[in-house]
Backbone as CSV, one residue per row, in Angstrom:
resi,resn,N_x,N_y,N_z,CA_x,CA_y,CA_z,C_x,C_y,C_z
1,UNK,0.850,-1.172,0.000,0.000,0.000,0.000,0.894,1.233,0.000
2,UNK,0.416,2.298,-0.623,1.122,3.575,-0.586,0.749,4.307,0.699
3,UNK,1.674,5.104,1.200,1.439,5.890,2.410,1.963,7.299,2.187
4,UNK,1.416,8.239,2.966,1.811,9.636,2.868,1.828,10.232,4.265
5,UNK,2.954,10.838,4.643,3.061,11.525,5.932,2.574,12.952,5.782
6,UNK,1.727,13.366,6.713,1.151,14.704,6.693,1.185,15.259,8.107
7,UNK,1.561,16.523,8.231,1.627,17.155,9.549,0.229,17.361,10.124
8,UNK,0.198,17.396,11.440,-1.039,17.751,12.131,-1.200,19.260,12.094
9,UNK,-2.377,19.801,12.094,-3.671,19.136,12.252,-4.241,18.588,10.943
10,UNK,-3.485,18.712,9.859,-4.003,18.367,8.539,-4.290,16.878,8.379
11,UNK,-3.461,16.015,8.982,-3.711,14.571,8.897,-5.057,14.219,9.530
12,UNK,-5.347,14.802,10.685,-6.628,14.528,11.350,-7.804,15.097,10.566
13,UNK,-7.602,16.240,9.922,-8.674,16.823,9.106,-8.976,15.951,7.890
14,UNK,-7.957,15.328,7.321,-8.172,14.388,6.214,-8.905,13.152,6.730
15,UNK,-8.478,12.642,7.889,-9.115,11.452,8.463,-10.595,11.680,8.755
16,UNK,-10.948,12.901,9.148,-12.348,13.209,9.466,-13.170,13.549,8.220
17,UNK,-12.502,13.698,7.076,-13.192,14.061,5.843,-13.382,15.554,5.660
18,UNK,-12.885,16.363,6.609,-13.020,17.820,6.510,-12.081,18.418,5.471
19,UNK,-10.954,17.770,5.245,-9.981,18.236,4.248,-9.901,17.170,3.166
20,UNK,-10.226,17.543,1.939,-10.243,16.565,0.847,-9.155,16.805,-0.189
21,UNK,-8.449,17.928,-0.084,-7.374,18.236,-1.030,-6.106,18.549,-0.250
22,UNK,-5.039,17.852,-0.591,-3.726,18.071,0.012,-2.820,18.647,-1.069
23,UNK,-2.198,19.775,-0.793,-1.331,20.419,-1.783,0.096,19.921,-1.653
24,UNK,0.682,19.593,-2.793,2.061,19.119,-2.868,2.751,19.791,-4.043
25,UNK,4.075,19.928,-3.960,4.839,20.546,-5.048,5.198,19.530,-6.124
26,UNK,4.828,18.289,-5.949,5.178,17.228,-6.890,3.925,16.481,-7.341
27,UNK,4.039,15.866,-8.517,2.940,15.127,-9.141,3.127,13.630,-8.927
28,UNK,2.043,12.898,-8.948,2.106,11.439,-8.967,1.072,10.906,-9.953
29,UNK,1.423,9.818,-10.622,0.477,9.125,-11.497,-0.377,8.138,-10.699
30,UNK,0.034,7.878,-9.461,-0.654,6.881,-8.640,-2.084,7.319,-8.320
31,UNK,-3.009,6.380,-8.406,-4.384,6.552,-7.940,-4.733,5.281,-7.186
32,UNK,-5.396,5.434,-6.058,-5.775,4.267,-5.279,-5.657,4.540,-3.796
33,UNK,-5.663,3.471,-2.991,-5.647,3.641,-1.541,-4.324,4.222,-1.043
34,UNK,-4.437,5.098,-0.052,-3.271,5.727,0.574,-3.470,5.702,2.087
35,UNK,-2.472,5.230,2.790,-2.454,5.263,4.248,-2.004,6.654,4.676
36,UNK,-2.841,7.365,5.417,-2.496,8.706,5.890,-1.840,8.578,7.257
37,UNK,-0.607,9.086,7.350,0.177,9.009,8.577,0.409,10.411,9.121
38,UNK,0.152,10.588,10.400,0.428,11.867,11.054,1.913,11.907,11.388
39,UNK,2.616,12.912,10.892,4.050,13.003,11.156,4.298,13.286,12.633
40,UNK,5.513,13.006,13.082,5.867,13.201,14.494,6.095,14.657,14.854
41,UNK,6.386,15.474,13.865,6.736,16.869,14.119,5.625,17.609,14.854
42,UNK,6.028,18.398,15.854,5.077,19.234,16.594,5.354,20.707,16.345
43,UNK,6.267,20.999,15.429,6.647,22.379,15.146,5.444,23.184,14.690
44,UNK,5.231,24.321,15.332,4.175,25.236,14.931,2.780,24.849,15.384
45,UNK,2.650,23.813,16.191,1.332,23.391,16.645,0.885,24.200,17.856
46,UNK,-0.403,24.466,17.922,-0.972,25.109,19.108,-1.055,24.067,20.224
47,UNK,-1.380,24.519,21.416,-1.510,23.592,22.547,-2.563,22.524,22.256
48,UNK,-3.701,22.924,21.685,-4.744,21.946,21.349,-4.271,20.968,20.281
49,UNK,-3.562,21.471,19.269,-3.076,20.610,18.189,-2.021,19.629,18.690
50,UNK,-1.281,19.995,19.743,-0.267,19.088,20.297,-0.897,17.836,20.898
51,UNK,-2.192,17.896,21.178,-2.897,16.732,21.722,-3.300,15.741,20.627
52,UNK,-3.215,16.155,19.385,-3.562,15.261,18.275,-2.506,14.169,18.139
53,UNK,-2.896,12.996,17.661,-1.925,11.906,17.518,-0.839,12.248,16.502
54,UNK,0.388,11.856,16.829,1.524,12.079,15.931,2.351,10.799,15.860
55,UNK,2.976,10.591,14.695,3.811,9.407,14.508,3.017,8.122,14.346
56,UNK,1.752,8.262,13.899,0.893,7.089,13.737,0.122,7.162,12.422
57,UNK,-0.328,6.002,11.960,-1.259,5.934,10.833,-2.649,6.231,11.367
58,UNK,-3.417,7.042,10.624,-4.742,7.462,11.090,-5.894,6.890,10.284
59,UNK,-5.716,6.759,8.971,-6.833,6.333,8.125,-6.301,5.885,6.773
60,UNK,-7.212,5.346,5.992,-6.938,5.022,4.594,-7.922,5.827,3.759
61,UNK,-7.406,6.498,2.742,-8.242,7.269,1.821,-7.967,6.784,0.402
62,UNK,-8.839,7.148,-0.508,-8.590,6.892,-1.926,-8.071,8.173,-2.556
63,UNK,-6.912,8.094,-3.193,-6.412,9.203,-4.001,-7.095,9.063,-5.356
64,UNK,-8.050,9.956,-5.629,-8.888,9.806,-6.820,-8.477,10.708,-7.973
65,UNK,-7.690,11.747,-7.688,-7.286,12.669,-8.747,-6.127,13.514,-8.246
66,UNK,-5.390,14.075,-9.175,-4.373,15.078,-8.863,-4.660,16.268,-9.764
67,UNK,-4.990,17.387,-9.144,-5.341,18.589,-9.888,-4.100,19.247,-10.462
68,UNK,-4.264,19.901,-11.606,-3.163,20.620,-12.238,-2.594,21.649,-11.276
69,UNK,-1.302,21.972,-11.435,-0.680,22.916,-10.503,-1.298,24.305,-10.601
70,UNK,-1.393,24.934,-9.439,-1.884,26.311,-9.360,-0.876,27.131,-8.564
71,UNK,-0.777,28.426,-8.864,0.103,29.286,-8.072,-0.392,29.359,-6.635
72,UNK,0.508,29.633,-5.726,0.169,29.681,-4.311,-0.955,30.670,-4.027
73,UNK,-0.998,31.799,-4.744,-2.041,32.795,-4.493,-3.427,32.218,-4.775
74,UNK,-3.558,31.419,-5.842,-4.844,30.792,-6.150,-5.179,29.710,-5.138
75,UNK,-4.183,28.939,-4.745,-4.419,27.870,-3.775,-4.885,28.448,-2.446
76,UNK,-4.294,29.547,-2.029,-4.667,30.144,-0.752,-6.076,30.713,-0.811
77,UNK,-6.489,31.227,-1.959,-7.832,31.783,-2.055,-8.882,30.685,-2.186
78,UNK,-8.477,29.494,-2.610,-9.428,28.398,-2.798,-9.886,27.797,-1.475
79,UNK,-9.023,27.765,-0.477,-9.381,27.185,0.822,-8.384,27.623,1.869
80,UNK,-8.849,27.730,3.079,-7.965,28.170,4.157,-7.356,26.999,4.906
81,UNK,-7.747,25.783,4.571,-7.312,24.610,5.328,-6.159,23.896,4.629
82,UNK,-5.168,24.652,4.193,-4.025,24.069,3.513,-2.745,24.386,4.267
83,UNK,-1.798,23.496,4.152,-0.478,23.664,4.729,0.422,24.161,3.599
84,UNK,0.585,25.492,3.467,1.280,26.068,2.319,2.647,26.611,2.684
85,UNK,3.555,26.471,1.757,4.890,27.042,1.881,5.109,27.891,0.640
86,UNK,5.476,29.162,0.791,5.684,30.012,-0.385,6.728,29.412,-1.324
87,UNK,6.516,29.613,-2.605,7.487,29.115,-3.579,6.816,28.614,-4.825
88,UNK,6.853,27.303,-4.998,6.382,26.676,-6.228,4.865,26.678,-6.360
89,UNK,4.429,26.230,-7.534,3.017,25.947,-7.737,2.692,24.630,-7.021
90,UNK,1.406,24.395,-6.804,1.003,23.225,-6.030,0.021,22.359,-6.799
91,UNK,0.248,21.038,-6.751,-0.699,20.057,-7.262,-1.668,19.735,-6.130
92,UNK,-2.924,19.520,-6.472,-3.929,19.181,-5.462,-4.240,17.699,-5.483
93,UNK,-3.816,16.991,-4.432,-4.141,15.571,-4.300,-5.565,15.486,-3.756
94,UNK,-6.467,14.901,-4.522,-7.877,14.832,-4.137,-8.148,13.480,-3.471
95,UNK,-8.548,13.546,-2.200,-8.833,12.344,-1.421,-10.336,12.149,-1.263
96,UNK,-10.754,10.891,-1.235,-12.169,10.552,-1.031,-12.262,9.332,-0.120
97,UNK,-13.413,9.140,0.441,-13.764,7.957,1.227,-12.786,7.639,2.355
98,UNK,-12.557,8.573,3.290,-11.666,8.250,4.410,-12.239,7.105,5.246
99,UNK,-11.399,6.139,5.543,-11.802,4.993,6.360,-10.949,4.983,7.624
100,UNK,-11.585,5.124,8.759,-10.863,5.128,10.032,-10.231,3.765,10.282
101,UNK,-9.072,3.800,10.921,-8.390,2.578,11.338,-7.923,2.777,12.774
102,UNK,-7.591,1.690,13.430,-6.986,1.787,14.761,-5.568,2.332,14.560
103,UNK,-5.249,3.494,15.151,-3.911,4.068,14.937,-2.803,3.109,15.374
104,UNK,-1.721,3.109,14.612,-0.540,2.323,14.961,0.694,3.112,14.546
105,UNK,1.824,2.895,15.244,3.037,3.674,14.969,3.559,3.460,13.552
106,UNK,4.008,4.565,12.959,4.595,4.539,11.619,5.764,5.515,11.590
107,UNK,6.867,5.092,11.020,7.979,6.006,10.757,7.735,6.608,9.384
108,UNK,7.437,7.883,9.354,7.103,8.551,8.105,8.312,8.763,7.213
109,UNK,8.028,9.087,5.976,9.048,9.406,4.979,8.515,10.510,4.089
110,UNK,9.390,11.025,3.243,8.968,12.038,2.285,8.312,11.376,1.084
111,UNK,7.363,12.070,0.488,6.705,11.577,-0.713,5.783,10.404,-0.425
112,UNK,5.225,9.847,-1.487,4.441,8.616,-1.351,5.427,7.483,-1.145
113,UNK,5.201,6.670,-0.125,6.125,5.566,0.114,5.335,4.272,0.277
114,UNK,6.014,3.167,-0.006,5.387,1.853,0.130,5.362,1.453,1.593
115,UNK,4.228,0.887,2.008,4.080,0.469,3.396,3.286,-0.826,3.424
116,UNK,3.759,-1.765,4.200,3.033,-3.028,4.373,2.245,-2.939,5.671
117,UNK,0.928,-3.064,5.555,0.070,-3.017,6.741,0.389,-4.195,7.650
118,UNK,0.374,-3.959,8.980,0.621,-5.069,9.901,-0.510,-6.099,9.824
119,UNK,-0.180,-7.340,10.092,-1.193,-8.401,10.084,-2.195,-8.151,11.208
120,UNK,-3.475,-8.464,10.961,-4.496,-8.239,12.008,-4.326,-9.151,13.198
């Protein structure tokens, strides 16, 4: 299965279905299930956000589309629930059908990475 590390609070927002588009500076041809992992980093988190799970897998979503790149100014005006860094244009990874799972520890990596789910 493919996996993607995402900082909090964005990983939890994807798991709850509140955030359906994740902006990335890179493209992927991959479509299908993705394990969403909350990264361990707590940098820039508020006190409430620090209570969110980190360093664990949170859910499985379907990556159903990747939107063409847009400049940061357009991305920021499209939604306020994005984790943006000034610079490049951003591709929009469109997620659907979040499925909750029992959280388990995951060592995150950059980009989409291969992950073998633990046996039940």
